[in-house]
Biopython code that builds the backbone (N, CA, C, O; Angstrom):
import numpy as np
from Bio.PDB.StructureBuilder import StructureBuilder

atoms = [
    (1, "UNK", "N", (129.349, 341.991, 20.765)),
    (1, "UNK", "CA", (128.266, 341.301, 20.120)),
    (1, "UNK", "C", (127.999, 341.995, 18.786)),
    (1, "UNK", "O", (127.973, 343.223, 18.709)),
    (2, "UNK", "N", (127.806, 341.214, 17.761)),
    (2, "UNK", "CA", (127.523, 341.792, 16.450)),
    (2, "UNK", "C", (126.077, 342.264, 16.401)),
    (2, "UNK", "O", (125.248, 341.873, 17.224)),
    (3, "UNK", "N", (125.796, 343.105, 15.427)),
    (3, "UNK", "CA", (124.428, 343.599, 15.267)),
    (3, "UNK", "C", (123.483, 342.458, 14.893)),
    (3, "UNK", "O", (122.311, 342.471, 15.269)),
    (4, "UNK", "N", (123.988, 341.483, 14.162)),
    (4, "UNK", "CA", (123.168, 340.317, 13.785)),
    (4, "UNK", "C", (122.800, 339.524, 15.033)),
    (4, "UNK", "O", (121.644, 339.142, 15.214)),
    (5, "UNK", "N", (123.786, 339.278, 15.890)),
    (5, "UNK", "CA", (123.502, 338.547, 17.124)),
    (5, "UNK", "C", (122.528, 339.325, 18.001)),
    (5, "UNK", "O", (121.601, 338.741, 18.562)),
    (6, "UNK", "N", (122.726, 340.621, 18.124)),
    (6, "UNK", "CA", (121.825, 341.444, 18.928)),
    (6, "UNK", "C", (120.408, 341.394, 18.374)),
    (6, "UNK", "O", (119.445, 341.297, 19.135)),
    (7, "UNK", "N", (120.278, 341.459, 17.067)),
    (7, "UNK", "CA", (118.949, 341.404, 16.440)),
    (7, "UNK", "C", (118.286, 340.046, 16.708)),
    (7, "UNK", "O", (117.118, 339.988, 17.092)),
    (8, "UNK", "N", (119.024, 338.974, 16.507)),
    (8, "UNK", "CA", (118.456, 337.642, 16.746)),
    (8, "UNK", "C", (118.065, 337.452, 18.205)),
    (8, "UNK", "O", (117.031, 336.850, 18.495)),
    (9, "UNK", "N", (118.879, 337.956, 19.124)),
    (9, "UNK", "CA", (118.542, 337.835, 20.541)),
    (9, "UNK", "C", (117.298, 338.668, 20.862)),
    (9, "UNK", "O", (116.460, 338.256, 21.664)),
    (10, "UNK", "N", (117.185, 339.829, 20.238)),
    (10, "UNK", "CA", (116.025, 340.686, 20.497)),
    (10, "UNK", "C", (114.733, 340.057, 19.990)),
    (10, "UNK", "O", (113.724, 340.066, 20.695)),
    (11, "UNK", "N", (114.752, 339.512, 18.776)),
    (11, "UNK", "CA", (113.508, 338.955, 18.225)),
    (11, "UNK", "C", (113.125, 337.625, 18.859)),
    (11, "UNK", "O", (111.984, 337.180, 18.729)),
    (12, "UNK", "N", (114.075, 336.983, 19.549)),
    (12, "UNK", "CA", (113.746, 335.735, 20.246)),
    (12, "UNK", "C", (113.587, 335.940, 21.751)),
    (12, "UNK", "O", (113.513, 334.975, 22.512)),
    (13, "UNK", "N", (113.533, 337.199, 22.171)),
    (13, "UNK", "CA", (113.338, 337.571, 23.572)),
    (13, "UNK", "C", (114.445, 337.072, 24.493)),
    (13, "UNK", "O", (114.200, 336.833, 25.676)),
    (14, "UNK", "N", (115.649, 336.911, 23.972)),
    (14, "UNK", "CA", (116.793, 336.560, 24.801)),
    (14, "UNK", "C", (117.430, 337.850, 25.319)),
    (14, "UNK", "O", (117.364, 338.881, 24.650)),
    (15, "UNK", "N", (118.031, 337.806, 26.479)),
    (15, "UNK", "CA", (118.648, 339.036, 27.000)),
    (15, "UNK", "C", (119.898, 339.398, 26.201)),
    (15, "UNK", "O", (120.606, 338.530, 25.690)),
    (16, "UNK", "N", (120.145, 340.686, 26.110)),
    (16, "UNK", "CA", (121.391, 341.149, 25.509)),
    (16, "UNK", "C", (122.474, 341.047, 26.568)),
    (16, "UNK", "O", (122.212, 341.293, 27.745)),
    (17, "UNK", "N", (123.664, 340.694, 26.174)),
    (17, "UNK", "CA", (124.712, 340.439, 27.160)),
    (17, "UNK", "C", (125.288, 341.711, 27.754)),
    (17, "UNK", "O", (125.957, 341.648, 28.785)),
    (18, "UNK", "N", (125.052, 342.855, 27.145)),
    (18, "UNK", "CA", (125.633, 344.091, 27.648)),
    (18, "UNK", "C", (124.724, 344.721, 28.690)),
    (18, "UNK", "O", (123.537, 344.935, 28.444)),
    (19, "UNK", "N", (125.283, 345.015, 29.846)),
    (19, "UNK", "CA", (124.535, 345.708, 30.889)),
    (19, "UNK", "C", (125.239, 347.015, 31.203)),
    (19, "UNK", "O", (126.454, 347.041, 31.401)),
    (20, "UNK", "N", (124.489, 348.083, 31.249)),
    (20, "UNK", "CA", (125.068, 349.375, 31.562)),
    (20, "UNK", "C", (125.263, 349.473, 33.069)),
    (20, "UNK", "O", (124.391, 349.097, 33.853)),
    (21, "UNK", "N", (126.421, 349.982, 33.452)),
    (21, "UNK", "CA", (126.771, 350.063, 34.865)),
    (21, "UNK", "C", (126.446, 351.415, 35.472)),
    (21, "UNK", "O", (126.391, 351.554, 36.694)),
    (22, "UNK", "N", (126.229, 352.417, 34.622)),
    (22, "UNK", "CA", (125.978, 353.770, 35.093)),
    (22, "UNK", "C", (124.798, 354.349, 34.316)),
    (22, "UNK", "O", (124.243, 353.706, 33.425)),
    (23, "UNK", "N", (124.429, 355.579, 34.676)),
    (23, "UNK", "CA", (123.438, 356.286, 33.876)),
    (23, "UNK", "C", (124.029, 356.538, 32.503)),
    (23, "UNK", "O", (125.244, 356.671, 32.356)),
    (24, "UNK", "N", (123.170, 356.605, 31.497)),
    (24, "UNK", "CA", (123.658, 356.770, 30.134)),
    (24, "UNK", "C", (122.902, 357.867, 29.408)),
    (24, "UNK", "O", (121.757, 358.187, 29.727)),
    (25, "UNK", "N", (123.579, 358.428, 28.424)),
    (25, "UNK", "CA", (122.979, 359.419, 27.542)),
    (25, "UNK", "C", (123.046, 358.861, 26.129)),
    (25, "UNK", "O", (124.105, 358.423, 25.681)),
    (26, "UNK", "N", (121.930, 358.874, 25.432)),
    (26, "UNK", "CA", (121.863, 358.451, 24.038)),
    (26, "UNK", "C", (121.786, 359.706, 23.179)),
    (26, "UNK", "O", (120.902, 360.540, 23.372)),
    (27, "UNK", "N", (122.716, 359.841, 22.225)),
    (27, "UNK", "CA", (122.773, 361.044, 21.402)),
    (27, "UNK", "C", (122.835, 360.638, 19.924)),
    (27, "UNK", "O", (123.859, 360.124, 19.475)),
    (28, "UNK", "N", (121.755, 360.860, 19.160)),
    (28, "UNK", "CA", (121.855, 360.620, 17.719)),
    (28, "UNK", "C", (122.648, 361.755, 17.078)),
    (28, "UNK", "O", (122.660, 362.878, 17.583)),
    (29, "UNK", "N", (123.308, 361.453, 15.964)),
    (29, "UNK", "CA", (124.005, 362.526, 15.257)),
    (29, "UNK", "C", (123.710, 362.455, 13.772)),
    (29, "UNK", "O", (123.306, 361.419, 13.244)),
    (30, "UNK", "N", (123.923, 363.591, 13.111)),
    (30, "UNK", "CA", (123.493, 363.795, 11.733)),
    (30, "UNK", "C", (124.669, 364.216, 10.858)),
    (30, "UNK", "O", (125.736, 364.567, 11.362)),
    (31, "UNK", "N", (124.464, 364.176, 9.555)),
    (31, "UNK", "CA", (125.514, 364.479, 8.588)),
    (31, "UNK", "C", (126.179, 365.826, 8.844)),
    (31, "UNK", "O", (127.399, 365.942, 8.733)),
    (32, "UNK", "N", (125.398, 366.835, 9.183)),
    (32, "UNK", "CA", (125.976, 368.170, 9.396)),
    (32, "UNK", "C", (126.791, 368.269, 10.690)),
    (32, "UNK", "O", (127.415, 369.300, 10.937)),
    (33, "UNK", "N", (126.798, 367.230, 11.513)),
    (33, "UNK", "CA", (127.568, 367.223, 12.756)),
    (33, "UNK", "C", (128.823, 366.359, 12.669)),
    (33, "UNK", "O", (129.484, 366.136, 13.684)),
    (34, "UNK", "N", (129.161, 365.872, 11.485)),
    (34, "UNK", "CA", (130.236, 364.886, 11.368)),
    (34, "UNK", "C", (131.588, 365.425, 11.843)),
    (34, "UNK", "O", (132.374, 364.672, 12.418)),
    (35, "UNK", "N", (131.875, 366.703, 11.617)),
    (35, "UNK", "CA", (133.147, 367.261, 12.090)),
    (35, "UNK", "C", (133.227, 367.239, 13.618)),
    (35, "UNK", "O", (134.269, 366.915, 14.188)),
    (36, "UNK", "N", (132.133, 367.580, 14.266)),
    (36, "UNK", "CA", (132.099, 367.537, 15.737)),
    (36, "UNK", "C", (132.240, 366.102, 16.236)),
    (36, "UNK", "O", (132.909, 365.855, 17.240)),
    (37, "UNK", "N", (131.616, 365.162, 15.542)),
    (37, "UNK", "CA", (131.707, 363.750, 15.928)),
    (37, "UNK", "C", (133.145, 363.268, 15.799)),
    (37, "UNK", "O", (133.647, 362.582, 16.689)),
    (38, "UNK", "N", (133.808, 363.612, 14.714)),
    (38, "UNK", "CA", (135.212, 363.214, 14.533)),
    (38, "UNK", "C", (136.091, 363.792, 15.644)),
    (38, "UNK", "O", (137.020, 363.133, 16.110)),
    (39, "UNK", "N", (135.801, 365.004, 16.058)),
    (39, "UNK", "CA", (136.568, 365.654, 17.118)),
    (39, "UNK", "C", (136.367, 364.939, 18.464)),
    (39, "UNK", "O", (137.343, 364.593, 19.131)),
    (40, "UNK", "N", (135.127, 364.720, 18.856)),
    (40, "UNK", "CA", (134.887, 364.092, 20.167)),
    (40, "UNK", "C", (135.258, 362.612, 20.157)),
    (40, "UNK", "O", (135.568, 362.047, 21.206)),
    (41, "UNK", "N", (135.231, 361.981, 18.994)),
    (41, "UNK", "CA", (135.648, 360.579, 18.885)),
    (41, "UNK", "C", (137.111, 360.420, 19.291)),
    (41, "UNK", "O", (137.482, 359.433, 19.926)),
    (42, "UNK", "N", (137.936, 361.395, 18.920)),
    (42, "UNK", "CA", (139.356, 361.341, 19.272)),
    (42, "UNK", "C", (139.598, 361.707, 20.743)),
    (42, "UNK", "O", (140.513, 361.180, 21.375)),
    (43, "UNK", "N", (138.783, 362.601, 21.274)),
    (43, "UNK", "CA", (138.987, 363.072, 22.648)),
    (43, "UNK", "C", (138.394, 362.103, 23.670)),
    (43, "UNK", "O", (138.960, 361.916, 24.747)),
    (44, "UNK", "N", (137.267, 361.491, 23.343)),
    (44, "UNK", "CA", (136.551, 360.611, 24.283)),
    (44, "UNK", "C", (136.385, 359.212, 23.690)),
    (44, "UNK", "O", (135.277, 358.852, 23.294)),
    (45, "UNK", "N", (137.451, 358.415, 23.618)),
    (45, "UNK", "CA", (137.360, 357.093, 22.999)),
    (45, "UNK", "C", (136.509, 356.090, 23.789)),
    (45, "UNK", "O", (136.134, 355.048, 23.251)),
    (46, "UNK", "N", (136.200, 356.389, 25.053)),
    (46, "UNK", "CA", (135.381, 355.462, 25.846)),
    (46, "UNK", "C", (133.883, 355.634, 25.583)),
    (46, "UNK", "O", (133.082, 354.822, 26.047)),
    (47, "UNK", "N", (133.493, 356.684, 24.843)),
    (47, "UNK", "CA", (132.098, 356.811, 24.445)),
    (47, "UNK", "C", (131.845, 355.782, 23.353)),
    (47, "UNK", "O", (132.723, 355.532, 22.527)),
    (48, "UNK", "N", (130.671, 355.188, 23.334)),
    (48, "UNK", "CA", (130.355, 354.159, 22.340)),
    (48, "UNK", "C", (129.680, 354.798, 21.131)),
    (48, "UNK", "O", (128.557, 355.293, 21.223)),
    (49, "UNK", "N", (130.379, 354.781, 19.998)),
    (49, "UNK", "CA", (129.877, 355.358, 18.753)),
    (49, "UNK", "C", (129.395, 354.252, 17.834)),
    (49, "UNK", "O", (130.047, 353.217, 17.695)),
    (50, "UNK", "N", (128.254, 354.478, 17.211)),
    (50, "UNK", "CA", (127.725, 353.562, 16.204)),
    (50, "UNK", "C", (127.396, 354.379, 14.969)),
    (50, "UNK", "O", (126.637, 355.346, 15.035)),
    (51, "UNK", "N", (127.974, 353.985, 13.838)),
    (51, "UNK", "CA", (127.696, 354.661, 12.581)),
    (51, "UNK", "C", (126.809, 353.746, 11.748)),
    (51, "UNK", "O", (127.106, 352.564, 11.574)),
    (52, "UNK", "N", (125.718, 354.306, 11.237)),
    (52, "UNK", "CA", (124.778, 353.526, 10.440)),
    (52, "UNK", "C", (125.248, 353.483, 8.991)),
    (52, "UNK", "O", (125.807, 354.461, 8.494)),
    (53, "UNK", "N", (125.028, 352.361, 8.306)),
    (53, "UNK", "CA", (125.361, 352.335, 6.881)),
    (53, "UNK", "C", (124.397, 353.232, 6.111)),
    (53, "UNK", "O", (123.199, 353.251, 6.389)),
    (54, "UNK", "N", (124.921, 353.967, 5.152)),
    (54, "UNK", "CA", (124.071, 354.820, 4.324)),
    (54, "UNK", "C", (123.624, 353.986, 3.137)),
    (54, "UNK", "O", (124.437, 353.599, 2.297)),
    (55, "UNK", "N", (122.332, 353.711, 3.072)),
    (55, "UNK", "CA", (121.812, 352.837, 2.029)),
    (55, "UNK", "C", (121.253, 353.597, 0.838)),
    (55, "UNK", "O", (120.950, 352.998, -0.193)),
    (56, "UNK", "N", (121.116, 354.887, 0.967)),
    (56, "UNK", "CA", (120.624, 355.679, -0.156)),
    (56, "UNK", "C", (121.251, 357.060, -0.116)),
    (56, "UNK", "O", (121.518, 357.594, 0.960)),
    (57, "UNK", "N", (121.482, 357.627, -1.263)),
    (57, "UNK", "CA", (122.149, 358.926, -1.329)),
    (57, "UNK", "C", (121.260, 360.049, -0.813)),
    (57, "UNK", "O", (121.770, 361.110, -0.453)),
    (58, "UNK", "N", (119.948, 359.848, -0.766)),
    (58, "UNK", "CA", (119.040, 360.887, -0.274)),
    (58, "UNK", "C", (119.184, 361.122, 1.221)),
    (58, "UNK", "O", (118.722, 362.142, 1.733)),
    (59, "UNK", "N", (119.818, 360.194, 1.929)),
    (59, "UNK", "CA", (119.984, 360.328, 3.374)),
    (59, "UNK", "C", (120.721, 361.616, 3.719)),
    (59, "UNK", "O", (120.417, 362.261, 4.722)),
    (60, "UNK", "N", (121.693, 361.989, 2.885)),
    (60, "UNK", "CA", (122.452, 363.207, 3.154)),
    (60, "UNK", "C", (121.594, 364.451, 3.017)),
    (60, "UNK", "O", (121.889, 365.477, 3.630)),
    (61, "UNK", "N", (120.539, 364.374, 2.221)),
    (61, "UNK", "CA", (119.687, 365.532, 1.988)),
    (61, "UNK", "C", (118.560, 365.637, 3.012)),
    (61, "UNK", "O", (117.957, 366.698, 3.175)),
    (62, "UNK", "N", (118.285, 364.549, 3.687)),
    (62, "UNK", "CA", (117.225, 364.551, 4.691)),
    (62, "UNK", "C", (117.843, 364.659, 6.077)),
    (62, "UNK", "O", (119.064, 364.608, 6.225)),
    (63, "UNK", "N", (117.019, 364.803, 7.063)),
    (63, "UNK", "CA", (117.502, 364.946, 8.434)),
    (63, "UNK", "C", (117.428, 363.598, 9.155)),
    (63, "UNK", "O", (116.886, 363.501, 10.256)),
    (64, "UNK", "N", (117.984, 362.555, 8.517)),
    (64, "UNK", "CA", (118.028, 361.245, 9.150)),
    (64, "UNK", "C", (119.344, 361.088, 9.894)),
    (64, "UNK", "O", (120.383, 361.554, 9.426)),
    (65, "UNK", "N", (119.305, 360.441, 11.037)),
    (65, "UNK", "CA", (120.523, 360.212, 11.814)),
    (65, "UNK", "C", (121.456, 359.297, 11.029)),
    (65, "UNK", "O", (121.016, 358.354, 10.371)),
    (66, "UNK", "N", (122.753, 359.591, 11.111)),
    (66, "UNK", "CA", (123.746, 358.731, 10.471)),
    (66, "UNK", "C", (124.460, 357.868, 11.511)),
    (66, "UNK", "O", (125.351, 357.087, 11.175)),
    (67, "UNK", "N", (124.062, 358.015, 12.776)),
    (67, "UNK", "CA", (124.646, 357.225, 13.840)),
    (67, "UNK", "C", (124.191, 357.722, 15.197)),
    (67, "UNK", "O", (123.361, 358.625, 15.303)),
    (68, "UNK", "N", (124.746, 357.118, 16.224)),
    (68, "UNK", "CA", (124.449, 357.563, 17.582)),
    (68, "UNK", "C", (125.631, 357.250, 18.482)),
    (68, "UNK", "O", (126.509, 356.460, 18.132)),
    (69, "UNK", "N", (125.637, 357.877, 19.638)),
    (69, "UNK", "CA", (126.632, 357.555, 20.650)),
    (69, "UNK", "C", (125.918, 357.332, 21.974)),
    (69, "UNK", "O", (124.890, 357.942, 22.266)),
    (70, "UNK", "N", (126.489, 356.454, 22.750)),
    (70, "UNK", "CA", (125.978, 356.182, 24.092)),
    (70, "UNK", "C", (127.105, 356.509, 25.053)),
    (70, "UNK", "O", (128.213, 355.984, 24.943)),
    (71, "UNK", "N", (126.803, 357.378, 25.986)),
    (71, "UNK", "CA", (127.804, 357.836, 26.935)),
    (71, "UNK", "C", (127.362, 357.416, 28.331)),
    (71, "UNK", "O", (126.334, 357.870, 28.834)),
    (72, "UNK", "N", (128.149, 356.545, 28.947)),
    (72, "UNK", "CA", (127.873, 356.145, 30.329)),
    (72, "UNK", "C", (128.620, 357.095, 31.246)),
    (72, "UNK", "O", (129.817, 357.326, 31.069)),
    (73, "UNK", "N", (127.921, 357.643, 32.220)),
    (73, "UNK", "CA", (128.554, 358.626, 33.095)),
    (73, "UNK", "C", (127.817, 358.758, 34.420)),
    (73, "UNK", "O", (126.628, 358.459, 34.526)),
    (74, "UNK", "N", (128.543, 359.205, 35.408)),
    (74, "UNK", "CA", (127.939, 359.594, 36.680)),
    (74, "UNK", "C", (127.874, 361.111, 36.772)),
    (74, "UNK", "O", (127.323, 361.665, 37.724)),
    (75, "UNK", "N", (128.447, 361.781, 35.763)),
    (75, "UNK", "CA", (128.514, 363.244, 35.752)),
    (75, "UNK", "C", (127.687, 363.793, 34.589)),
    (75, "UNK", "O", (128.239, 364.318, 33.622)),
    (76, "UNK", "N", (126.389, 363.674, 34.685)),
    (76, "UNK", "CA", (125.483, 364.074, 33.606)),
    (76, "UNK", "C", (125.661, 365.532, 33.188)),
    (76, "UNK", "O", (125.765, 365.829, 31.998)),
    (77, "UNK", "N", (125.695, 366.429, 34.148)),
    (77, "UNK", "CA", (125.795, 367.852, 33.835)),
    (77, "UNK", "C", (127.074, 368.166, 33.061)),
    (77, "UNK", "O", (127.056, 368.959, 32.120)),
    (78, "UNK", "N", (128.169, 367.549, 33.457)),
    (78, "UNK", "CA", (129.450, 367.765, 32.774)),
    (78, "UNK", "C", (129.372, 367.281, 31.327)),
    (78, "UNK", "O", (129.815, 367.981, 30.416)),
    (79, "UNK", "N", (128.818, 366.101, 31.113)),
    (79, "UNK", "CA", (128.714, 365.545, 29.758)),
    (79, "UNK", "C", (127.769, 366.384, 28.909)),
    (79, "UNK", "O", (128.058, 366.638, 27.739)),
    (80, "UNK", "N", (126.655, 366.817, 29.468)),
    (80, "UNK", "CA", (125.730, 367.663, 28.714)),
    (80, "UNK", "C", (126.393, 368.975, 28.315)),
    (80, "UNK", "O", (126.130, 369.492, 27.229)),
    (81, "UNK", "N", (127.250, 369.521, 29.179)),
    (81, "UNK", "CA", (127.986, 370.743, 28.847)),
    (81, "UNK", "C", (128.981, 370.491, 27.716)),
    (81, "UNK", "O", (129.126, 371.324, 26.822)),
    (82, "UNK", "N", (129.663, 369.356, 27.751)),
    (82, "UNK", "CA", (130.603, 369.002, 26.679)),
    (82, "UNK", "C", (129.862, 368.853, 25.358)),
    (82, "UNK", "O", (130.339, 369.317, 24.322)),
    (83, "UNK", "N", (128.705, 368.211, 25.385)),
    (83, "UNK", "CA", (127.912, 368.051, 24.167)),
    (83, "UNK", "C", (127.464, 369.408, 23.617)),
    (83, "UNK", "O", (127.504, 369.634, 22.408)),
    (84, "UNK", "N", (127.046, 370.293, 24.493)),
    (84, "UNK", "CA", (126.609, 371.624, 24.074)),
    (84, "UNK", "C", (127.768, 372.423, 23.483)),
    (84, "UNK", "O", (127.590, 373.124, 22.487)),
    (85, "UNK", "N", (128.946, 372.326, 24.082)),
    (85, "UNK", "CA", (130.123, 373.028, 23.567)),
    (85, "UNK", "C", (130.482, 372.564, 22.162)),
    (85, "UNK", "O", (131.016, 373.340, 21.370)),
    (86, "UNK", "N", (130.197, 371.321, 21.852)),
    (86, "UNK", "CA", (130.543, 370.750, 20.549)),
    (86, "UNK", "C", (129.361, 370.741, 19.584)),
    (86, "UNK", "O", (129.422, 370.093, 18.540)),
    (87, "UNK", "N", (128.295, 371.449, 19.920)),
    (87, "UNK", "CA", (127.102, 371.534, 19.075)),
    (87, "UNK", "C", (126.503, 370.164, 18.757)),
    (87, "UNK", "O", (126.116, 369.889, 17.621)),
    (88, "UNK", "N", (126.436, 369.326, 19.766)),
    (88, "UNK", "CA", (125.837, 368.003, 19.597)),
    (88, "UNK", "C", (124.580, 367.872, 20.422)),
    (88, "UNK", "O", (123.938, 366.821, 20.406)),
]
sb = StructureBuilder()
sb.init_structure("model")
sb.init_model(0)
sb.init_chain("A")
sb.init_seg("    ")
for serial, (resi, resn, name, xyz) in enumerate(atoms, 1):
    if name == "N":
        sb.init_residue(resn, " ", resi, " ")
    sb.init_atom(name, np.array(xyz, "f"), 0.0, 1.0, " ", f" {name:<3s}", serial, name[0])
structure = sb.get_structure()
């Protein structure tokens, strides 16, 4: 589903078609973490990564998230350890 479709469904109170099957972890990430994100993106392709468009150059100077990842898992402790090892 595109972000436009998701937005239109949200503002019209329609359900989103995606249903999570397991527990999930939502992790925002920032400009200073981009190397770690590139690393885990290659190792864990089943994690859902979303990168936000940068609309202003000041975003790099502030502590605004540049994206997020959603990780569905039944092994929370293991995933939290992986995130900690990668400084995320």
